[in-house]
C-alpha positions, 0 to 999 in steps of 0.5 A, a space after each residue: 500500500 502506498 505509505 501516503 495513502 495509508 497515512 490518509 486512511 489512518 487519519 480519517 479513522 482517528 476518533 472512530 470508536 469502532 475501528 482503531 486504525 493506524 499506519 504501520 510499516 507499509 500498511 494499516 494495523 486495525 483493531 476491532 472487537 479485541 482482534 488485530 488485523 494487518 492489511 497491506 492491500 487497500 482493497 482488502 482493508 475496505 472489504 474488511 471494513 464493509 463486511 464488519 459494518 454489515 454493508 455489502 462489499 463494493 464488488 457485490 
């Protein structure tokens, strides 16, 4: 993932009580419901966010 893009995404989630997102190495580190996930590909991150929120995946 582009490091600048990862930084922008993490900044947008600042203050969100459901998803704690921070930039880490070349991707995003996400903490949600006491589980931690690391995403290198942005498409995987957004798919996870939509699925966790109960929304249909953009690809569906």
